[in-house]
C-alpha positions as CSV (number, residue, x, y, z in Angstrom):
1,M,-101.6,119.1,53.3
2,T,-98.8,117.0,51.9
3,Q,-97.7,118.2,48.4
4,T,-96.9,115.6,45.7
5,L,-94.0,115.9,43.4
6,I,-94.3,114.9,39.7
7,L,-91.3,113.2,38.1
8,A,-91.2,114.1,34.4
9,S,-89.2,111.0,33.5
10,A,-89.8,107.4,32.4
11,S,-86.6,106.3,34.3
12,P,-87.3,103.6,36.9
13,S,-84.0,104.4,38.5
14,R,-85.0,108.0,39.2
15,A,-88.4,106.9,40.6
16,K,-86.7,104.3,42.8
17,L,-84.3,107.0,44.2
18,L,-87.3,109.1,45.2
19,T,-89.1,106.1,46.7
20,D,-86.0,105.1,48.6
21,A,-85.6,108.6,49.9
22,G,-89.2,108.5,51.2
23,I,-90.4,111.2,48.8
24,T,-94.1,111.1,47.8
25,H,-94.3,111.4,44.0
26,T,-96.1,110.4,40.9
27,V,-94.7,109.9,37.4
28,K,-95.8,111.6,34.2
29,V,-93.5,111.0,31.2
30,S,-92.5,114.1,29.2
31,D,-93.1,114.3,25.4
32,A,-90.2,116.7,24.8
33,D,-88.4,116.0,21.6
34,E,-84.8,115.7,22.9
35,D,-83.1,115.3,19.5
36,A,-84.9,118.4,18.1
37,L,-84.1,120.5,21.2
38,T,-80.4,119.5,21.1
39,A,-80.1,120.2,17.4
40,A,-81.8,123.6,17.8
41,A,-79.5,124.6,20.6
42,G,-76.4,124.4,18.5
43,P,-72.9,123.9,20.1
44,I,-73.3,123.8,23.9
45,T,-71.4,121.9,26.6
46,P,-72.5,118.5,27.9
47,S,-73.6,120.0,31.2
48,E,-75.6,122.7,29.4
49,T,-77.2,119.9,27.3
50,A,-78.2,118.1,30.5
51,L,-79.9,121.2,31.9
52,L,-81.5,122.1,28.7
53,L,-83.2,118.7,28.4
54,A,-84.1,118.6,32.1
55,R,-85.9,122.0,31.7
56,A,-87.7,120.9,28.6
57,K,-89.0,117.7,30.3
58,A,-90.2,119.7,33.3
59,E,-91.9,122.4,31.2
60,S,-93.6,119.8,29.0
61,V,-95.3,118.1,31.9
62,A,-95.9,121.3,33.8
63,E,-98.0,122.6,30.9
64,V,-100.6,119.9,31.4
65,T,-100.4,119.5,35.2
66,P,-101.4,122.7,37.0
67,D,-101.1,123.1,40.8
68,S,-98.0,120.9,40.9
69,L,-94.3,120.6,41.6
70,V,-92.6,119.1,38.6
71,I,-89.0,117.8,38.5
72,G,-87.3,117.1,35.2
73,C,-83.9,115.4,34.9
74,D,-81.5,114.5,32.2
75,S,-78.1,112.9,32.2
76,V,-75.2,113.2,29.8
77,F,-71.9,111.4,30.0
78,E,-68.8,113.3,28.9
79,L,-65.5,111.7,27.8
80,D,-62.7,113.8,26.4
81,G,-65.2,116.7,26.0
82,T,-67.6,114.7,23.9
83,P,-71.1,114.2,25.1
84,Y,-72.7,110.7,25.1
85,G,-76.4,110.1,25.6
86,K,-78.3,106.8,25.3
87,P,-76.7,104.4,22.7
88,W,-80.0,102.7,21.8
89,E,-78.2,100.2,19.5
90,P,-76.1,97.2,20.7
91,E,-73.2,98.0,18.4
92,V,-73.1,101.6,19.6
93,A,-73.1,100.5,23.2
94,R,-70.3,98.1,22.5
95,E,-68.2,100.8,20.9
96,R,-68.8,103.1,23.9
97,W,-67.5,100.5,26.3
98,Q,-64.5,99.8,24.3
99,L,-63.7,103.6,24.4
100,M,-64.6,104.0,28.2
101,R,-62.9,101.0,29.7
102,G,-59.9,101.7,31.9
103,R,-60.7,105.4,31.8
104,T,-62.5,108.2,33.7
105,G,-65.4,110.3,32.5
106,V,-67.9,112.8,33.9
107,L,-71.6,112.1,34.3
108,H,-73.7,115.4,34.3
109,T,-77.3,115.4,35.5
110,G,-79.4,118.4,34.9
111,H,-82.3,119.1,37.3
112,W,-85.2,121.6,36.7
113,L,-88.0,122.1,39.2
114,I,-91.1,124.0,38.3
115,S,-94.0,125.1,40.6
116,T,-97.1,125.8,38.5
117,P,-99.3,128.8,39.3
118,S,-101.3,128.0,42.4
119,L,-98.1,126.9,44.3
120,S,-96.3,130.0,43.2
121,D,-96.4,133.5,44.6
122,V,-96.8,134.9,41.0
123,G,-99.3,134.1,38.2
124,S,-97.0,132.0,36.0
125,P,-94.9,128.9,36.5
126,V,-91.5,129.5,38.2
127,G,-88.6,127.2,37.6
128,Y,-85.1,126.8,39.0
129,G,-82.3,124.5,37.7
130,E,-79.0,123.1,38.7
131,V,-76.5,120.6,37.2
132,T,-74.5,118.2,39.4
133,S,-71.6,116.3,38.0
134,A,-69.6,113.2,39.2
135,T,-66.5,111.5,37.8
136,V,-66.8,107.8,37.1
137,T,-63.8,105.5,36.6
138,F,-64.2,102.2,34.8
139,E,-62.5,98.8,35.0
140,D,-60.4,97.8,32.0
141,V,-63.1,95.2,31.1
142,K,-62.5,92.5,28.6
143,D,-64.3,92.3,25.2
144,A,-66.2,89.2,26.4
145,E,-67.5,91.1,29.5
146,I,-68.6,94.0,27.3
147,D,-70.4,91.6,24.9
148,A,-72.2,89.9,27.8
149,Y,-73.2,93.2,29.3
150,V,-74.5,94.6,26.0
151,A,-76.5,91.4,25.5
152,T,-78.5,92.1,28.7
153,G,-79.9,95.2,27.1
154,E,-79.3,97.3,30.2
155,P,-76.9,99.8,28.6
156,L,-79.0,100.6,25.6
157,Q,-81.4,103.2,27.2
158,V,-79.2,104.9,29.7
159,A,-76.8,107.8,29.3
160,G,-73.2,106.8,28.6
161,A,-74.3,103.1,28.2
162,F,-74.0,102.3,31.9
163,T,-75.8,102.6,35.2
164,I,-74.1,102.3,38.5
165,D,-77.1,100.8,40.3
166,G,-77.3,97.8,37.9
167,L,-75.1,95.2,36.3
168,A,-72.5,97.8,35.3
169,G,-71.7,98.3,39.0
170,A,-69.2,95.5,38.6
171,F,-67.3,97.5,36.0
172,I,-67.0,100.7,37.9
173,T,-64.0,101.2,40.3
174,G,-64.9,104.6,41.7
175,V,-67.2,107.6,41.7
176,E,-66.1,111.1,42.9
177,G,-69.1,113.2,43.7
178,D,-72.7,112.5,44.6
179,P,-73.5,108.9,43.5
180,H,-77.1,109.8,43.1
181,T,-76.0,112.1,40.3
182,V,-74.7,109.0,38.4
183,V,-78.1,107.2,38.9
184,G,-79.8,110.2,37.5
185,L,-81.3,112.4,40.2
186,S,-79.4,114.0,43.1
187,I,-81.6,114.0,46.2
188,S,-79.5,116.8,47.8
189,T,-79.9,118.9,44.7
190,L,-83.6,118.3,44.8
191,R,-83.7,119.5,48.4
192,R,-81.9,122.8,47.4
193,L,-84.3,123.4,44.5
194,L,-87.4,122.7,46.7
195,G,-86.0,125.3,49.1
196,K,-86.0,127.9,46.4
197,H,-89.8,127.2,46.0
198,G,-90.3,127.5,49.8
199,V,-90.9,123.8,50.2
200,A,-89.0,121.6,52.7
201,I,-88.1,118.2,51.4
202,T,-89.5,116.8,54.7
203,D,-92.9,118.0,53.6
204,L,-92.7,115.4,50.8
205,W,-91.8,112.5,53.0
206,A,-94.4,109.7,52.8
């Protein structure tokens, strides 16, 4: 019988990646408190932050969805060693773009895949994680372009205040690494994590 993957994320871009890859899935949004988790973790690297939050999302959903495979993902943008998540406010997004333009940063995406008991060989949930990273280079965009982009609302709820699969694609000159990582979920990484659970990604094809 075909197994169904649960995506523990509200991100439409991640869901679209899975759909485009032909992967059967459902969506259940995590209630993990990201700010509290980050604060409690203390000083950790941007990539460690991405994995920490991905794991928290997956575990939150796995607790209430037995007999499932649950994938949690989280993305953190790093520039000059400083992590940047979702800006939420227009002014914050504007400041981010003024800082990023003409420069190169790194987008880290954490992945955590859990199989809950009946899909596992042991009596408790089993999880495996991996972080994938890609460098992103931005155009030296003008203030007017930044203002127009921020006004669309697109950058407010995405890590680093940009998404390559949307309007900001016009402002990105290059990506080194898996482009799916920049969107928020590496399909090849998911394949590797599924393999650790003894599941072939082809088993999830619709």
